[in-house]
N, C-alpha and C positions, 0 to 999 in steps of 0.2 A: 438747331432753332428757328425758329421763325421771327423775321426780323423785318418790321415795315419802315421808312423812310426815316420816319422819325420815335417809330414807337416799338420797343421790345415786349413783347408776351410774358406774363407774371411767371409764366410756365416754362420758358427757357433755363435750359441746363447746359452747362458744359458735359460733353459726350467724350469718352475713353475708352480703355480696355487694357486688361493686363492677366496674362495667364489665363486667356479665356474668358475672363469674367469682365462685365460691363461694369462700368464705372459710369455714374451721374453726379456731377455737383452741380447743388443747388447754388442759386444766385440772390443776394440779395435784392429788396426792392430799390432798385434804378432809378434814376430821374427818366429815362426812360421808356420804362412801366408805368409812371405817372404821369394823372392831370397836370395842368399846368398851374396848382395853386398847391399842388405837391399833398393835399389832404385826402386825394381819391387815387384809383387804378388810372390810366389811362380810356379805359372803356367806360368809365363812370363807375365803375364799384366801389364800395365804402372800404377802405384798408380794415384789414381781418381785425377780429377779434381773440384774444385767448385767455383760457383758462389753465391756471394750474395748482397743484397739489404740494406742500412742503409739509413735510410728515416728520416726526422725530418722539421716539417711544419716552414713556415714564414721566411725562407731565414735566413741572416747573416745581419752582419754591414759591409760592403765591405768594409770601413778604417781602420777597425781592424780583416781584414778576408787576404785580400791577402799580400803576401808578398813582402816584398819590392824589391828583388832582384830575377832573374832566373836562371835557370840551376839545377846543383846539389848542388853547395853549397849555396844556398838559405836560410835563415834562417826564422824560423819559426814565422808566426804573433801571434800578442794577442790571436785570437780566435783560431787558431790551436796548442797552446804550448801544452796542456793536451796531443798531439799528440807525442812527442818528443820523447818519449821513443821506437817510431815507426819511426823515421822518414825514414830511412834507407828505410822500406817497403812503403813507401808513395808517391804518386803521385798526388799533385797536379797540376791542371786544371782551369785556371781562362782566362776570353774574349772571352768565349762560348756564343752563345744564343739560345733560343728558336724563329724559323722563325714561328709557325705556330700564327694565331689567336683566337681571342674565350676570353671568362672572365679568364681572370690572373691566377689564382689560378688553373681554370682547364685547362686551354692550357698546363700551364707551368708543370704541374702534368703528365700529358698525353704525353709528349714531353718528358720529363725527363726521362719518366719510360719506353717509349713505341717507340718511334721516331714520333710519327703521331701526326694528331691533334684531338681532342675530337669530338665524334659523341653527338650531339647535341639532346635531349630529351626532347624540350620544352624550349627553350632558352639556352645561353651559359652561364648559371648557373646549367642546370640540363644534366647534360652530363654523358657517357659512355666512356669508351676503344674503339679504332676502332680494336686493333689488340692485340697479347698476350705484357704481359711488357717483360721485360727484363730477367728478372729469370724463366719466364714460359720459353722463347725461350731455354733456356739451360736447365732447366728442361728436353726438350722434348729430346734435344740431348744430354744430358748426364745423363739422371737420370733410364736409364734403370737396372733394376736390385734390385732396392734401394726399401724396403719396404714403404717407402713415398715417392711422385712423388717428392714434396718440400714440406716447413715447414715456415709457415707465422704465426709470432709473431707479438706483438705490448706492448705498456706500457702504454700513457696515452689513456683512454677510455674517459673522457668526453669530451666535446665541439663537439662530430664529427656531420655534418649537414646532417642528412639521405633525407632530403629533397631536394637536393640536386645530387641526382642519385649516383650512384656507383663510380665515380671516388673520391667523399670524406669518403670514406667508406673503401674504402681497395687499395693498392697502388699495390698490385699481381692481374692481371686480368689475364684471357684465353682468352677473346674476348671480343665483347658486351655484357653487361647484365650478364657477367659472373666473379664475383669477386670473388676473394679467400681473404673469410673475416678473420683477423686476428683474435688469442687466444691470449686473455687478460690474462687469469687466468693462471700461470705458474703450478698450481696444475693439470689442465686440459691437459695442456699441456705435464708434464712428464707422466701420463696416458697413453695419446697416444705414447708415445714413447719407453715404455716400454709394449708396444704392448696389453692395456688393453681398455675397452670399457668405455665414459663417457656417463653414462645413463642422460633421460633427468631430470633436477633439479639439478645433482651433477655437482660436478667440479673433481671428480677423484675415483677411486675407494676405497668402503669403507675400508681401509685397517687397521684393531688391531693390526699389525707390520708391522716388513720392510719387502720391498717386496725383499729383498738380503737374508732372512730367505726362503724365496718359492723356490728359486734356491741352495740352498747350497750345496744339493746333488751335483748336476751338476757343481757346482762350485770346490768341492772338488777333483770329476773325471777330471776335467781338471786339474788340479794343478799338477796330479801324471803325468801326459802324457807329458809337458813342461819346458823348461829349467829353471834355477834359474831367469834367464833376464824377461822372460816371467811369470813367478810367481811373481815376484815385479809388474810388469806392471799390472797384472790381480788383484793384493791386491790394487794398488793404485785406478784402475777405478774403483772398489767397495765399496772403501772407499769414494770416491769422491760422488759417486748415495748415501751413505748414509749421504753424508754431505746437499746434495739436498734435499733427504728426510727430514732432521731436518729440515732446514728451510721452511719448506711448513707445519709441526706440529704445532698447535697451543695447543697442550697440547701432551705429549708423548704417541707416538702410533696411533694418529691419522693425516689424511689431510687435507691441511688446506684449508677451501673454498675459492673460488674468491674474491678480495675485492670489496664489492659491488659497483653497478656504483656513483659515487660522486659527489651530488648537490651543487651547491654554497653556500661555507659559512660550508661548515660539516667540520668533522674532517679530517685533512690533511693525503691523503694516501699514501703510503709509495715508490712513483715512485723509488725510487731510490735501492731499496732491489728489486722492481718488474723489472726493467732492468737488475741486475745484475743477478737476478734469470733466465731470458729470454734468456742471454746471454751464461748463463752457460749448458742451454737446447740446444743453437745452436751448441754450442763446444761439447755435448753429441750426437747430431746427426750427423754432421761430422766424428767424430772421431771412431763411430761406424759404420757407411755408411749408415744410415740410409738414409740418404737425402743428395744431394750432390748440391740442388739450397734451397736458403732461402730469406725472406724478415722481415725484424726488422722495424717497425715502432714506432718510439719515439713517434710520435704524428702523427693524419692523416692530410692530405692536407686540408686546407682550412677549418680548424677547429678553437674551439674558446678553447685551453687547459688552465688552470690553472697550473700554476707552484708552487701548496704549498710548495713544497719543499724549494722554496726562498722566504718564505714566503710573497706571493701574493696570493691578493684574486680577483684580475684582472682578465680578461681571456688576453690570449698571443696574442691574433690577435687585439683586441681594444688595446694594448699596443703599439704594433709595428706602430699602425697609430697614437696614439694620445702620446707619453710617448716624453716630450720635450727633447730638448738639445742633450747630447751624446746618451741617448737612456741606460742607464746603467743594465736596468730590459733585455730587449732586449739581450742585451749583455749580462748578466747573463746567461740568457737561453742558449745561443748559446755555452757556455761553459760548460753548464750543458751537453750538446748533446755530444759535442766533448768527455766530461769525459768517457761517456760510451761508445762511438764508442771505445775510448782508452783500456777499460778495455776488450770488446769482441777483440780487434787485440792482446791483451796479454795474454787472454786463448788461444786463437789459436798458438800463438807462443810458449807457453809452453806446448803445446800437442804435444808430438813426434810421426812421423810416419815414419819409414822406417830409412832413413838415414837423415833426416830434420825433417819438424815440419807441423803443418795445417797451418800455415800463409803462408809457399812456397808454396800449392797445391794451394790457395784460391784465386780468385781477390774478394774483395769487393767492391760496385762502392757506395759512397755516395754523397748524395745529396736534397737538398729543391726543393720546387715547384715553388718560386720565388728567384729572388736574395735578394732587401732588403723589406720586410713587408710594409716599410712602404710607399715606392713609387711604389708598384705595379710591378716593374720592372722585366724581364725576359732576361734583356741584363747582359752579366758577373756572367752566373750562378755559383753557388758553385759547383764546382766538384770534390771529391777526389777517388783514383782508391788505394785502399791498399790490399798489399798481391804480390806474385811472380806468380799467376798465371802458376804455374807448371814451373816457369822458364821463361816464355813469355813476364812478364813483367819488367821494367828497376827497376834494383836494382844496387846499392841504388837510390831511388828515386829524381823526377825532380820538379821543378814547370816549366810549360809550360805558356806561355802567349800566346794564339791565337788572332787573328785578325775579331774578328765579325763570326768566325764558326760556322756550324751547331755541336751542340752537340754529334749528330749522330755519329759523326767519333771516338769518347770517346766509344761508344757502340760498333761499330763495333770490334775496340781492346780488349775491355773486354770480348766480345762474343767468337771471335777468341785465345786471350789467354787460356779459357778453354776449347777449343776442337769443338767449334760451325764451322762448315762450313760454312761460311755464308759469299756472296760476295757484299752484300749492306743491308742498315739497313735503314727504316724510309718512309717517303711519303712526294711526294709533295716538298715543300721548307726546309723540314729540313732532305731530302735523301742526305746518304754517301754512297759513294764508294769506298775510303779511309780512311782507320784509322788513330787515332792519334798518328804517327808513334814515336813521341817524349817522349811517355810514354811506348815505345814497347823494348824489350831488342835487344841490339846491336845483 
């Protein structure tokens, strides 16, 4: 650590080692790292902005998704109700559409995440991305100096159609045939965040004690150099890390292996537990400035996830086409996804940074690859923009109803909000040169 008399460098970490492997624990933004007003780093550098993607497969039930009124006084719909505690931070955009052609799930995925049409590799259902996804556009512009360029996590790992190109296997891409495959194992993701190496065939460092024990000497030295409030923040940070460790331990002192790939009719996997852990790890990465761009795939595009946690044994894709009537199971699936988006927003909002919180500095772009799975429609796409993006996004949020405009207008606004200097986004019919001003701060 490099510690001045009254200042602490933002890149300071707690160091240790176990089993020959180095452990580096990042630190949250302590007072000793900030300027006198808490709204910038001590060197005068602005607090970082972040961009995240929250994705779920197979769309929504539009009649239960679209708010009945527009503007700032809109009431949340049934499927948006779980997001109620964070409504001020939420902009809902409806009425926009994907204008590219091709296989619906594929064209919807690629357009919603990169603004382009898919690049076919043997037909409309074997595709890859033409250019970088929105998270990677942000990572290239705002991720300089972070230990990880970006963080890609997933939750439901079953039902992925690997024979249909990279489009169905990852929501984050660097370009053609270059997916950033999500990490579905929270233990492996945790190991990566603490600077460890994930060995072949293992999900995490084979620790026999808490990683906090390995950095204890560094933590004690740091506590002696900072003020009372920073000592409290440091203790809360380390307690939070230990809480994550405990949830990864099948027995005391051992890190958990990843849940095995789940076959049909197998024991129910803990999707809820995995989702919460992945949201906690995203929060950890952002608060320690390990990454400034992330993606969380609750389920993968064009996949056949089984929502065992809802008591289902049928895959969600088939249900989206075949469930009769008002499709209550599909509705329950959307509510499941929104519950975990709410959890992520809550974790970011309750994590202080400077004079605000992580949700103040973050823009989360939430979407799916179709509007409704049953009709394979890419008109009236579900779009959420949560967070304040460092003050560039409208707060309190609004419901804005577009008139069949390109979804790339939202991409432009979100990217600009987090500091990406960009004048246009998307290609061909999707291309936009103006942002969605309704969701931008006045």
